[in-house]
C-alpha positions, 0 to 999 in steps of 0.5 A, spaced: 526 487 508 533 486 509 539 490 513 542 492 506 535 496 504 534 502 506 527 506 506 528 512 502 525 519 502 521 517 495 519 510 493 523 508 487 521 508 480 517 514 481 512 511 484 507 516 488 507 516 496 500 514 497 497 508 492 490 505 493 491 498 490 485 495 488 482 488 484 479 482 484 480 478 492 485 473 489 492 470 489 494 475 484 492 482 489 495 478 494 501 478 491 501 485 488 500 488 496 505 483 498 510 486 493 509 493 495 509 491 502 517 488 501 519 495 497 518 498 503 510 501 503 506 500 509 499 498 509 495 505 511 488 503 514 483 497 514 482 494 507 475 494 503 471 489 499 465 490 495 461 485 491 460 488 483 455 482 481 461 476 479 466 477 484 469 481 490 473 486 489 478 489 495 482 495 496 487 496 500 491 503 500 498 503 502 504 509 503 511 510 504 513 511 510 516 518 509 509 521 509 507 518 515 508 523 520 505 529 515 498 524 515 499 523 523 500 531 523 493 532 519 490 527 524 491 532 530 
């Protein structure tokens, strides 16, 4: 993220503050996660993977930084 970009209280374009990205474990999925990080999202937890009989399916939760403190408070 460049110095000009600022994290706002809400994600751009009406996106939710919590998202679970899922899909086949391929370059397209990796690009989706990378694009979300470039927007300002942060990874939340470890990725998950499963095999559906044909391909590996992965999932990665991401959060908008403005909700990070609320999540931390609930854990204590």
